[in-house]
Steps between C-alpha positions, in 0.01 A plus 500: 500500500141569593265317732332360188816290453467349849363154412754441222786626718400278793482208258854577386624537859347173616649318198847641573725303732633710786226766495303491823150649514405659832193672647655828384449375143120495519309689231410776747854538633641498148255770393614718792866429419453602137318817608781596742766428239354611166686411181765295684379144432510347154384198301648356182271368228559255217209445261262659751601274790690615808839326504675717758427731789689716745348680796691800627440763766673749726475647847612849399871421545555146383369303205390138530456223247228284656446230238661414168389205292538397137329191364742214452457484123583872464813512713848581366356754255562817698148534638603502867778750434263728309250488787769585759636782284147644459460512879842652558435768240175598675657495847784727388263739327 
């Protein structure tokens, strides 16, 4: 994920039941989060559109999954699992 994905990701998050957007999810805060945690957050694309996103970070000792969302029409296809596994692989590395 890059900050260029921000608008599409926020659109996905707001369309996903159970995902709560907070002040910490502003564009500026997200840019800082991505800078502090490079290569730990991911998006999934289908036909050029973002259909899934996971935001992941760490504090030096523990890893955190902050948000995970997959569009309703793309669920049950392994997208969420692939996103989680991508984060875990980077955290272990």
